[in-house]
KOLDOMAR-250574 format. One line per 8 residues: number of its first residue (from 1); for each residue z, y, x of C-alpha. Coordinates in nm, 2 decimals. Layout:
N
NUM) Z,Y,X  ...
END
This chain:
396
1) 28.81,-10.86,12.01  28.74,-11.19,12.18  28.70,-11.52,11.98  28.60,-11.87,12.08  28.59,-12.20,11.89  28.84,-12.37,12.12  29.12,-12.16,12.26  29.18,-12.41,12.54
9) 28.81,-12.40,12.66  28.84,-12.24,13.00  28.46,-12.23,13.04  28.43,-12.00,12.74  28.50,-11.65,12.86  28.33,-11.31,12.89  28.33,-11.05,13.17  28.28,-10.68,13.13
17) 27.98,-10.55,13.32  28.06,-10.18,13.29  28.23,-9.93,13.06  28.06,-9.59,13.05  28.13,-9.27,12.86  27.89,-8.98,12.90  27.71,-9.18,13.18  28.03,-9.19,13.38
25) 28.16,-9.53,13.48  28.52,-9.57,13.36  28.52,-9.95,13.42  28.83,-9.94,13.65  29.02,-9.73,13.41  28.93,-9.96,13.12  29.06,-10.26,13.31  29.40,-10.11,13.30
33) 29.40,-10.12,12.92  29.63,-10.39,12.79  29.47,-10.70,12.64  29.68,-10.83,12.35  29.68,-11.21,12.34  29.66,-11.38,12.00  29.98,-11.58,12.01  29.88,-11.80,11.72
41) 29.60,-11.94,11.94  29.79,-11.93,12.27  30.15,-12.02,12.19  30.24,-12.05,12.56  30.04,-11.75,12.68  30.17,-11.40,12.76  30.18,-11.14,12.48  29.97,-10.90,12.68
49) 29.82,-10.84,13.02  29.58,-10.60,13.20  29.24,-10.70,13.08  29.08,-10.67,13.43  28.74,-10.69,13.26  28.78,-11.06,13.21  28.82,-11.21,12.86  28.94,-11.57,12.86
57) 29.22,-11.56,12.61  29.16,-11.50,12.24  29.28,-11.16,12.15  29.18,-10.79,12.15  29.19,-10.46,12.34  29.27,-10.15,12.15  29.10,-9.84,12.29  29.08,-9.50,12.12
65) 28.85,-9.22,12.24  28.89,-8.87,12.10  28.82,-8.51,12.19  29.12,-8.32,12.34  29.28,-8.06,12.13  29.43,-7.89,12.43  29.26,-7.54,12.46  29.31,-7.51,12.83
73) 29.14,-7.85,12.90  28.86,-7.76,12.66  28.80,-7.43,12.83  28.82,-7.58,13.18  28.55,-7.83,13.09  28.32,-7.57,12.94  28.35,-7.35,13.24  28.31,-7.63,13.49
81) 28.00,-7.76,13.31  27.82,-7.44,13.21  27.91,-7.24,13.52  27.89,-7.50,13.79  27.93,-7.38,14.15  27.71,-7.55,14.41  27.94,-7.40,14.67  28.29,-7.41,14.54
89) 28.51,-7.13,14.66  28.85,-7.17,14.83  28.78,-7.51,14.98  28.75,-7.61,15.35  28.42,-7.58,15.51  28.06,-7.53,15.39  28.01,-7.81,15.13  27.71,-7.77,14.89
97) 27.75,-8.01,14.60  27.54,-8.17,14.33  27.63,-8.14,13.97  27.76,-8.47,13.86  28.03,-8.60,13.63  28.26,-8.63,13.92  28.21,-8.28,14.05  28.24,-8.13,13.70
105) 28.55,-8.33,13.63  28.70,-8.22,13.96  28.63,-7.85,13.89  28.77,-7.88,13.54  29.09,-8.03,13.68  29.13,-7.74,13.92  28.99,-7.46,13.71  29.31,-7.26,13.68
113) 29.41,-7.30,14.04  29.37,-7.00,14.26  29.44,-6.63,14.30  29.11,-6.45,14.36  29.06,-6.14,14.15  28.83,-6.16,13.85  28.50,-5.96,13.88  28.51,-5.60,13.76
121) 28.14,-5.52,13.73  28.17,-5.15,13.79  28.34,-5.21,14.13  28.12,-5.50,14.22  27.80,-5.30,14.15  27.94,-4.99,14.33  28.00,-5.20,14.65  27.67,-5.37,14.61
129) 27.49,-5.04,14.62  27.65,-4.92,14.94  27.42,-4.93,15.24  27.54,-5.04,15.58  27.41,-4.72,15.74  27.65,-4.52,15.53  27.96,-4.72,15.63  27.91,-4.79,16.00
137) 28.06,-4.46,16.13  28.38,-4.43,16.33  28.69,-4.39,16.12  28.93,-4.10,16.14  29.25,-4.30,16.08  29.47,-4.00,16.04  29.25,-3.88,15.76  29.22,-4.23,15.62
145) 29.60,-4.26,15.60  29.63,-3.93,15.43  29.36,-4.02,15.17  29.51,-4.36,15.10  29.87,-4.23,15.06  29.75,-3.96,14.83  29.55,-4.22,14.63  29.86,-4.44,14.61
153) 30.08,-4.15,14.50  29.85,-4.08,14.20  29.94,-4.42,14.05  30.14,-4.40,13.72  30.26,-4.76,13.76  30.35,-4.80,14.12  30.60,-4.55,14.28  30.60,-4.64,14.65
161) 30.85,-4.39,14.79  30.90,-4.27,15.15  30.58,-4.41,15.28  30.58,-4.11,15.52  30.88,-4.27,15.71  30.64,-4.50,15.91  30.51,-4.37,16.24  30.23,-4.63,16.28
169) 29.94,-4.72,16.06  29.67,-4.98,16.14  29.38,-5.15,15.97  29.34,-5.53,15.94  29.09,-5.78,15.81  29.31,-5.91,15.54  29.69,-5.93,15.52  29.67,-6.27,15.70
177) 29.62,-6.08,16.03  29.95,-5.90,15.98  30.13,-6.21,15.86  30.01,-6.40,16.17  30.13,-6.12,16.39  30.47,-6.13,16.23  30.49,-6.51,16.27  30.41,-6.48,16.64
185) 30.69,-6.24,16.71  30.98,-6.47,16.61  31.09,-6.83,16.60  31.30,-6.81,16.28  31.19,-6.64,15.96  31.38,-6.60,15.63  31.16,-6.61,15.33  31.15,-6.74,14.97
193) 31.16,-7.10,14.88  30.79,-7.08,14.79  30.54,-6.86,14.97  30.18,-6.80,15.05  30.04,-7.14,15.17  29.88,-6.97,15.48  30.22,-6.94,15.63  30.28,-7.32,15.61
201) 29.93,-7.41,15.73  29.93,-7.20,16.05  30.28,-7.30,16.16  30.23,-7.67,16.12  30.23,-7.73,16.50  30.44,-7.43,16.60  30.81,-7.41,16.67  30.88,-7.16,16.40
209) 31.16,-7.23,16.15  31.15,-7.12,15.79  31.48,-7.06,15.62  31.52,-7.00,15.24  31.67,-6.65,15.21  31.83,-6.75,14.87  32.06,-6.97,15.07  32.19,-6.67,15.27
217) 32.07,-6.46,15.56  32.21,-6.43,15.91  32.27,-6.10,16.07  31.99,-5.94,16.27  31.73,-6.18,16.14  31.35,-6.15,16.06  31.28,-6.15,15.69  30.95,-6.17,15.51
225) 30.93,-6.06,15.14  30.65,-6.07,14.89  30.69,-5.80,14.63  30.64,-5.87,14.35  30.69,-6.24,14.40  30.51,-6.47,14.15  30.80,-6.72,14.15  31.09,-6.48,14.12
233) 31.18,-6.16,13.93  31.17,-5.82,14.10  31.54,-5.79,14.05  31.60,-6.11,14.25  31.38,-5.99,14.53  31.55,-5.65,14.55  31.89,-5.83,14.58  31.74,-6.01,14.88
241) 31.61,-5.69,15.03  31.95,-5.52,14.99  32.13,-5.81,15.15  31.89,-5.82,15.44  31.92,-5.44,15.50  32.30,-5.46,15.49  32.28,-5.73,15.76  32.06,-5.52,15.99
249) 31.76,-5.74,15.95  31.40,-5.66,16.04  31.21,-5.68,15.71  30.84,-5.70,15.64  30.70,-5.67,15.29  30.37,-5.80,15.17  30.25,-5.59,14.87  29.94,-5.81,14.81
257) 30.04,-5.85,14.44  30.16,-5.50,14.38  29.83,-5.35,14.24  29.84,-5.62,13.96  30.22,-5.63,13.90  30.29,-5.70,13.54  30.56,-5.45,13.53  30.59,-5.10,13.67
265) 30.73,-5.08,14.02  30.95,-4.82,14.19  31.01,-4.93,14.55  31.17,-4.74,14.84  30.96,-4.84,15.14  31.21,-4.70,15.38  31.40,-5.03,15.33  31.13,-5.21,15.52
273) 31.01,-5.21,15.88  30.66,-5.32,15.81  30.45,-5.28,15.49  30.12,-5.47,15.43  29.89,-5.35,15.15  29.55,-5.45,15.02  29.35,-5.45,14.70  29.20,-5.80,14.77
281) 29.39,-5.96,14.47  29.30,-5.68,14.23  28.94,-5.59,14.31  28.64,-5.81,14.39  28.68,-5.76,14.77  28.72,-6.11,14.90  28.39,-6.09,15.09  28.52,-5.79,15.30
289) 28.90,-5.81,15.27  29.02,-5.47,15.40  29.40,-5.43,15.45  29.64,-5.18,15.59  29.98,-5.19,15.77  30.25,-4.93,15.80  30.52,-4.99,16.06  30.82,-4.80,16.20
297) 30.77,-4.94,16.55  30.44,-4.99,16.74  30.34,-5.35,16.71  30.15,-5.48,17.02  29.90,-5.71,16.86  29.52,-5.74,16.81  29.53,-5.51,16.50  29.69,-5.23,16.70
305) 29.46,-5.28,17.00  29.15,-5.26,16.78  29.30,-4.96,16.60  29.38,-4.78,16.93  29.04,-4.84,17.08  28.85,-4.80,16.75  28.72,-5.15,16.78  28.76,-5.23,16.41
313) 28.46,-5.34,16.22  28.35,-5.02,16.05  28.19,-5.13,15.72  28.50,-5.29,15.55  28.75,-5.00,15.59  28.48,-4.75,15.51  28.38,-4.93,15.19  28.75,-4.93,15.09
321) 28.77,-4.56,15.15  28.46,-4.50,14.94  28.61,-4.72,14.66  28.93,-4.52,14.64  28.73,-4.20,14.59  28.59,-4.36,14.26  28.85,-4.60,14.14  29.23,-4.54,14.09
329) 29.50,-4.78,14.21  29.58,-4.85,13.84  29.21,-4.92,13.75  29.22,-5.30,13.77  29.55,-5.33,13.57  29.42,-5.09,13.30  29.09,-5.27,13.29  29.24,-5.62,13.24
337) 29.58,-5.57,13.07  29.46,-5.60,12.71  29.24,-5.90,12.78  29.52,-6.08,12.97  29.75,-6.03,12.67  29.49,-6.18,12.43  29.43,-6.48,12.66  29.80,-6.55,12.69
345) 29.83,-6.55,12.31  29.53,-6.78,12.26  29.64,-7.04,12.51  30.02,-7.00,12.46  30.09,-6.89,12.81  30.39,-6.72,12.95  30.38,-6.40,13.15  30.49,-6.38,13.52
353) 30.55,-6.09,13.75  30.17,-6.10,13.85  29.91,-6.03,13.59  29.67,-6.31,13.68  29.94,-6.58,13.69  30.08,-6.74,13.38  30.30,-7.04,13.31  30.27,-7.31,13.05
361) 30.52,-7.58,12.96  30.44,-7.93,13.07  30.13,-7.81,13.27  30.07,-8.05,13.56  30.11,-7.84,13.87  30.14,-8.10,14.14  29.79,-8.22,14.09  29.66,-7.92,14.27
369) 29.81,-7.99,14.61  29.59,-8.30,14.66  29.29,-8.07,14.66  29.44,-7.78,14.86  29.75,-7.79,15.08  30.09,-7.94,15.08  30.21,-7.58,15.10  30.00,-7.46,14.81
377) 30.27,-7.35,14.56  30.04,-7.11,14.38  29.94,-7.43,14.18  30.26,-7.37,13.99  30.07,-7.12,13.78  29.78,-7.12,13.54  29.56,-6.86,13.70  29.35,-6.70,13.42
385) 29.09,-6.54,13.65  28.81,-6.76,13.52  28.91,-6.71,13.16  28.88,-6.33,13.22  28.54,-6.37,13.39  28.40,-6.54,13.08  28.61,-6.38,12.80  28.43,-6.33,12.47
393) 28.16,-6.58,12.57  28.34,-6.88,12.41  28.64,-6.93,12.18  28.86,-6.70,12.38
END
């Protein structure tokens, strides 16, 4: 509150030098706080104005500071502060950072943004113990396909029928290679209204048109489907697949979320022309990113070339083949299902079709795009990966 003996004395004023909380300078924020003018002393003055850090009128600023009661915000700050990452994942470039209020605040704000799998120690340690000399051998792709399909068939949650209808099978370094190949073979693609941000990023300067398949699909078109789709129900997606099949479309399906689908899935793969599969969103494999493609027709791209000439990098697919000998397709879901349910209850989160992704009413989603990409719609979700990584360490 500001007082002076003579309210008309223009030489009597005060200026704010700084306003700090926890050693962080909030001066500019404070300057936006309204200054309420004492109208009994300044009858012709305004009733209030931004204080701007300058106090010439008699009056006062009301400012209340209190701890947030929002559990998500509290958890975000604890994780950002106590588990600070010098090299933050999923950002452009190699950018080591210092731990400051600004970097902690940034990390807290984006704590539940992302889609990387939480760490399963048993899998992480198993991979860590593998020696390069044991995984650098040439791959028998015919046997690899047989082993993978047998492993998939043993799942009690995912029934992927008619996988034997595909003539061709190739390895890729992540599903992005298969997606890029699909993009490069057409100029118009029908897909959902929201999609994996990679698709938008790599087509920024290309003459490729995206059309929303919920608005209708033209005959003989190219269609790309995520199944399950985080933004839409499985039933909605199957309606799209049936429409596309009836219109003689060429359909590719990305099963990246399938291993962590919240509900059991029964899917006839013969409906599709290409199938992309990996465990990169279910297991801690982001440092090797193995993926596999089934297709009815031979696709003349880099993945097929490397497959035909056995030019693929050997460790990644060999590590995957070792993993499926020890861990079932359902292992990640069974490992995390109970913990995910508890976390959703504690933080009042709604379930989606994908185990890691949840929804919360009035959660500010748009903030994420300023840190990631204009195409980054995954920010629509509260990703609970970090909460899972540190469950039972704090209040959750």
